[in-house]
N, C-alpha and C positions, 0 to 999 in steps of 0.2 A: 372654217376651212384652212388648214395649214399650207403653207407655201414651202415648196420642195425644191431644192437645188440639186441637180444630178451632175456628177463628174464622170466623165468617160475618156477612153483612149482609143476606141476601135469602133466596131460594127454597131454597137449599141442595142443588142437584142434585150438585154435587161431593162434598158431605158424604154424599149417598146412595150415590155411587159408591164411596166408601170403606167405608161400612157394608155394601154389598153383597159388596165384596171380602173383608171380615172374615167375613161370615156364610157365604160360599162356601168359606172356607178358603184362599183365595188370599193374603190378607194375614194374616201371623202376628202381629198385634197387637190392641189393644183401644182403643176410644175412651173416654178416662177422663171427658171433659167437652167440651161444646160451649158456646161463649160468643158471644153476639151484641151488636153495638153498636146494634141497632134491635129494639124490643120487637115490631114486626109481622113480623119474619122468620119465614118458614113453616120454615125450617130448624130452629128451636127445637121445632117440633111434630113434625118427623122424628126428632129425637134422642128425644124423650119416648116416641114410638111404639115405639122400640126399646129403651127402658129405660136410656137414657143421660142423666145429669145434665145439665140445660140451664140455663145462666145468661145473664141479660140484664144487661150492664153499659153504662149509658148515660152519654155524656159530660156530658149536662146536670145529672147528679147530683153532678158533682165540681167544685172550684173552678177547676181548670186540667187541662191536658194531663197533667201530671206525675202528679197524683193519680189521673187516669183510668187512665193506663197502669200505675201501680203497682197499682191494684185488678185489673187483667187479670193482671199478673204473680203477684200473691199468690194469685189463683184458680188459675193453672196450677200453681203450686208446691204449693198445698194438695192438689190432686189427683194430685200426683207425676208430672206430665206430663214425658216425655222428648223427645217429637218434636211440633213444633207445626206445624199445616197451617192455612194462610190459604185458605180455601175460598170465594172471592168476598167477602173482608173488605175494605170500602171505607174504610180508614183506615191511616194509617202508623204503625207501631209505634215506640215511643220508644227511644232509644239503650240504655236500661237493660234493656228487654226483649230487644233484639237481642243485647246483650252476654251476658245470662244464658243464651241459647239460641243461641250463635253457631254457625252451620252446622247448626242443628237446627231451623230455621224454614224452611218451604217455601211457595212461592206459585205460583199459576198466572196466566197472562197469554194473553189471546186474540189474540195475533199472534206473529210470529217475531222476538223481541227481537234487536237493538236497534231494529227498525222498528216504528213506531206503538205506542210505550209511553212511560212517564214520566207527569209530573203532568198530569191532565186526560184520560188516555187510559184509559177503562174501559168495560166492556160495550158497548152499541151504538155508542157514539161511536168505538170503534176500527174496527168493521166499516164504518161509514159513511165514515170517513177512507180506509180501505183501497179501497172501491169509487170514492170520488172522485178518488182519485190514479190509479186505472187499473192497479195492479200485477197481475200475473197469478197470483201466489201469496202466500197468507198462511198462517196456521197457528197452533199452540198451543206455549206455552213453559212448562216447570216450571223454576223457579229457587229458589236460596237467597234469602231476604230479608235485606237489610242495612239500613242507615239511609236509604238512598234510595228512590226509587219505580221499581221494575223494574230495579235495578241490580246485583243480586247474581250470583254465578256461576251459569251455566246448566247444569242437570242433564240435562234431555231436551227435544228439540224435534221437532215433526212437521209438514211442510208440508200445506197443504190448497189445492188448486187452485180458482181463482175461475172460475165458469161465466159465460157471456155473459148468461145471463137471472138471475144471482143478484140478490136485493135484500138489505137488511140482515138480514131475519129468516131468509131461507134460509141465507145465510152463516153467520150467528151460530149456527144449530143445527148445521150440519156441524162447525164449529169446536169447538163445546161438546162434541160426541160424542168428538172427539179429545181434548179437555181431560180428560174423564172416564177415558179410557184411560191417558193419560200420568200423570195424577195417582196413579192406583191403582198403576201400575207403579213410579213414583218412591218411593211410601210403602213398597212391598214391598222395593225395593232398599236403601233407608236402613236399614229394620229388620234386614234380613239383613247389614247391614255390607259392602255391595258398592260403596259410593259413597265415593271419596277426593277431598278437595279440596286443591289446591295452588295458592294465589293465585286467580287467576280461572278456573283450568282444572279441570274436574271429569272424573275418570276412573271408569269403571263396569266392574267384573269380573262377568261372568255365567257 
């Protein structure tokens, strides 16, 4: 049973999706620790309610980004984490963390990468940009995290059609529902050893 470390910055609904998948028996793993870079993140409380160690590591408590990311890496290693899930984590991991967990860190994004992604594209900013551009389809992506912003190899994607009456909130909710499903599926596939990476291409055996 693989040990999962989940990094969050906010409400933690993607974290909850993983917790639900584990408790239902669908995901054959366990969450070893939840780490937040925001003390007000409700996801920390979600973790505590399920008996999961919840740690708050704040950038302001460290002299620089290197020390901040070192603290994150040391926490993951202390809890013997094998798979790292970025579940709404609004910070870029340092190259040292990425190197230590190469192709073992996954992230979700609320669009079909490479559209509407990268620096500055997160949360409702993505959905607002999607609606302003007038595209007909958006969606959700789960990908491996690398040293860039939303630039790692893509594991899973699923489209979401845009309705004429959509606003930012309605679109965000439908995409989030898909994110939950994709993330849970990706975690399960990775734990079961069904994901192979060859350069930028990811193959899945089911």
